[in-house]
N, C-alpha and C positions, 0 to 999 in steps of 0.2 A: 439107176444110181441113187443111193440114199442121200438124205440131206447131210449126214455126217461125212460121207465120202466126198461130196461136193465141196464141203468146207476144207477137208484135208487136201483135196486136189488144188483148190484155190490157194491155200496157204503155201503149198509146195511150189506153185508157180510163182507166187510173190517172192518166196525165198530165193528161187533160182534167178529171178529178175534182179533182186538186190545183190546177189553174188556176182552176177555178170556186170552190174554197174560198178561195184567195188573193184573188180578185176580190171575193168576198162580204165577206171580212175587211177589205178596203180601202175599203169603202163608207162614205160619210159618214153619221153618225147623223142620223135625221130627227126633227124636233120633233113631239111627240105631245101637247102641252099642251091642244089643243082637245078632246081626248077624255077629259081628266082631270076628276075631281070633287074639291072641297075642303070640308073640315069644320073650322071654326075653333073650338077649345076645346069640342069635342063638339057644336057646333051648326052646322047648314047655313046659312051666311050669305052675303051678297053678297061674293064675293071677286074681283070684276071688276077691282079696282085692281091685282091681280097681273099682269094681262095686257093692260092698256090702253095700253101703250107710253108712258105719261106718268110721267116721273121725279118729278113734284111730288105724286103721289098714292101712297098706301101702305096696306098692311094691317097694323094694329097687333096685337101679341101682349100677353098679360099678362106681368108681370115673372116671372122664373124659369120656372116650369113651363108657361107658355102654349105651346100646340102647334097645329100645322096638320097635319091628316091628308090625304094625297093618295092617291087611288085612280086608277090609271092606265088600267085597262081592258086595255091591251096591255103587254107587257114594257117596262120602263123601265131604262135603264142609265146615265143622266146627269141631273144636276140643276144648273141654272144660276140663281144667286141674286144679285140686286142689292139692296143694303140702302139704307134711308133713314136718315141719321144726321147731321142738321144740327148737333148739339151736339158732335160728335166725342167722344161718351162711349164707354167700353169696352163692347163688345157681344160676345156669344158665343152659339152655338147648336150643336145636334147634329142630324145627319141620321140617323134611326133606321129600321131595316128589320126585318121579322120574322125571328126566329131559328128554329133547328131545332125547338125545343120550344114555339113559339108566343109566346115572349117577344120584346120589342123590344130590339134590340141596336144599338149605335152603329156606323155605317158611315163617318161623316165628321164633321168639325167645321169651323166657320167663325165669322166675325164680326169678325176683326181688320181686314179690308179692306172696301171697299164692294162688291166683286165677287168671287164665288167660283164655281168650277166643281168639281163633285163627280162623279167617275167611279165608279160602283158596281161592285164586283168581280163580283157576280152580278145579273142582271136581276131585277126585282121588279114586282109589280103594285100594291103599296101601300107607302107610306113616310110618315114623320113628320118635320117640322121642329119641334124643341123648344127653346124659349128657355132658356138656362142662365145668363144674366147678370142682375145686379140691375137693370140698366136695361132699359126696355121695348124689345123688338125690333120693328123696322118693316121690312117687305119692300116695296120699290118695284116690282120686277119679278121674275117667276119663269118659267122655261121648263123643260119636261121633255123629255128626248130618249130615243129608243130605242137599241138596240145599234148600234155602229159607231164610226168615228173621230170625234173631236171636230171640229165645224165650225170653219172658219177664223175666223169672226167671234166665236166664244166666247173670251173673254179668260181667260188663265191668267197671273197676274202673279208676277214674281220680285222679290227684293230684292237690290240690288247693294251689296256691301261695297267694291267697287273698280270705278270706271268710267273710261272714256277721256275723255268729254266731259260736262260738266254745263251744262244750259241753265237759268239762273235767271230765271224770269219772274214777273210780278206777279199777274196774274189768269188764270183759264181763258180761253182764246182768244188771249191775248198770244203764246203759243208759236208761233202761225201768223201772226198779223197782222204782227208786227214781225221775225220770224225766217224767214219764208218756207219754203223747202225744206230747212232745216237738219235737221229730224227725219227726213223721208223719205230724204235723202241719206246721212246719217251712221249712222242706226240701221237703217232699212229696207234700203237698198241696200248700204252698206259693211259692215253687220253689226257696228258698233262698240257698245261698252257705253255707252249714253247714259242719263243720269239727268236727269229733269226735277224741279226744285225750284220750288215755287209759294209765293210769299209770302202771297197773299190768296186762299185757295181758295174763299171764299164758301160757299154752301149746297150741299146734296146735288145738286140739279138740275144746277148747272154743273160740279160735280166729276164726275158720271157722264157728262155730255156730253164733258168733257175726256178721260176714259178712253176713250170711243168714238173720239174724234178721234186721239189719239196711238197707239192700237192700230192704227188704219188706216194710220198712218205707219210702222209696224214697230217701235214702242217696246214692250218687254215688261217693263221695270222699273217697278214701282209708283212713282208720284210721291211725293216728300217734301213733304208739305203742312205749312207752318209756321204757319198759322192766325192771321195777323195780321188785325185787324178791317178790314172793307171800308169805308173812308172816304177822303176826299181832303183833305189838309192845305193850308194856305195857303202854306207854304214847306217846304223840306226839314226844317228844324229843327222846325216844327210837326208834320210827318208823323211824325218820330221821337217826338215827345211823344205823339201820338195812338196810336202803337204801343208806348207805355209805356217810352220811353227809348232813346237812341242805342246805349248799351252793350249793352242787352238785344237789340236788333235785330241788331247786328253779331255778337253772341255766338251767336244762332240760326243765322245764315248760316255762321259759322265751324264750328258743330256739324255742319251738313249737309255742309260740305266735308270735315271730318274723318271723318265717317261713311262717305261714298261715295268719297273719295280721287280726285277728278278730276285729270287731267293739264291739261285746258283748261276754262275757264269762259267762257260767252258770256251777256251780259245786256243790259239796256236801255241807251239812250243817256243821256248826262248831262243832256240837256234834256227827257228823258221823252217822246220822240216829239212829241206835240202839247202838251207842257207838263204832263202828268199828274204831280202831286207824288209819288204812290205809285211811279210808274215811276222818277222821278228819285232817290227815296230808295233804291229797290232797287239802282240803279247805284252810288250813294254807299256803300251798305253792302257791296257786292261789292268796291269799290276798297279799302275799309278792311280787309275780311276777308282778302284775299289777302296783305296785308302782315303779318298776325299769325298766320295759321292754322298756320304752321310753327314757331311759338314756343310750346313747352309751358308756358311761364310765363304765357302769356296765355290767359284763359278755361280755367282749370285743370280744371274739371269735365269738359268735353268732351275735353280732352287726356287725362285719366285714363281716360275711358270708351273712346275710340277711338284715342288717340295723336295726336301732332302730324302735320300733312301740309302739304307745300308745293306749291301749285299752280304749274304751269310757265308758263301763259299766261292772260291775261284779255283778252277782246275786248268792246268796247262797240259797240252799234248806233250807226251814224252818227258814229263818232268820227273826227275829221278827220285826226289824226296816224297815220302808219303804216297807211294805208288798205288794206283787203282787200275785193275785190269777188268774191263767191261766184257760181258758175255754177249757178243753179237751173234753167237751161234745158237742161242736159245730160240725155239720156235715161237712165233707170235700169232696169237689167236686172231687178231684183227686182220692178218694177212694170210689166213688159211693154213697156218703152220710153217710158212716161209720164215727164214731167220732174218735178223736185222741186216746181216751181210747180204742175203739174197735180195732184199727189197732195195738196199742202198745200191747194189750193182744194177738192178733194173732202173732205178732212178737216174743213175749216172748217164745212161744212154740218152736221156733227154738233153744232156749237154752236147748236142750233136756237133757243134762247132769245135769243141775240144776233143771229141772222139776222132774227128777227122784229122786232128793234129797229133794223133797217136797217143794221146793220154789214155790210160787204162785204169780202171778201178781195181785196186789190189786188196784182197781180204786181209792178208798179213804179209808185210814185206819189210823192207829196211826201216820204214817208219810206220810201225804198227798202229793202225787207226783205232785200236781198242785200248791203247796204253796211255794213261793219264797220271797226273800227280796232283795232290792237293797243295796248292801254293799258299792259300789264305783261307782261314776259317774263323768264324765267330761262334761255332757250335761244337768245337772240339775236333779231334782226329777221327778218321774213319776206322772201322773195325775189320775191314777186309771182305765186306759183302759184295764189292764190285758194283755198288749202286751209287751213282753220282748224287742221288737225292737222299742219301742216308742222313738221318737226324733232321730232316726237313719235313714239316707238315704240309701236305698237299691235298687238294680236293679231288682226288682221283675218282672216276666214275665207278 
């Protein structure tokens, strides 16, 4: 073999080695939870609620120093935690791993959201979750992953201080039932900054279902949960009363608007779709909020915290004036050609508790979830394009 052929053979071998390393690095991390063992506060107890796929069950920790020891068997590089927190109390925990000298060191922290993904810098075969809050920590679901890229279904949530579009809905599942392909189209396909604000987030079960559903639609901004009580008034005035006052409700919506600075807001219809007073009150609060959110003299506390912000447009579902019919039948590149309706229908299945109650996602029915009307505008009337972002400048990718 000549010197030149040796060099070429060596170069080819190096190239193959580099390619194999790159391919290995690009592999998706595999779940290894089944091979893990769990010790709760020093005792081997039944921890099956961590992996039962049921968001209504959970593993409780002691306040403050309560801990869960996880032995993985094979190297672990990622930990996926879903919390149970019906009361919306402040929670915190640490993920600890063995240090160089045998001590436990903090590798990650969580608790502020219901869902956390912790990528570990170095793979380990044991780790701890330690409660650091005064309130009792409860974990609804937990998954352990080996080395590799984060799986697509693992949620990593961000917080938006500036969004293009805000969807103001009342309950988990309303974001799909009454607004159809809005989230898949504007967040998932067009890549806009979309913020979901939920008036009545109900309990942990439905909030975790909601997170699964909107993640499937391409939303990556954590919802703004306003935590009004889940009840239905006899009138809009009575609903405001049940929610502790009209001014308070409008003020919370104004605060969410100022916090996330949307150009456009979309919300329920004035008749509350099928007459639901909480839906009607959500629409009424939005109508009032857009008129004052740009005035720093109104609701001064949130103006001082976030600054005043003027929304450009407000759309109401099924509003008869200035009608806009959105095309949720258009194929979406980000979803392999599926339509907005298709993706929304898939996402609705994550609302398993509501599917069990015989709620069904309807593409077009008595309350067409593609039909809206422009109630308020600072940028003129629409021209019939069917685009809720018409006349709005956005930083689309």
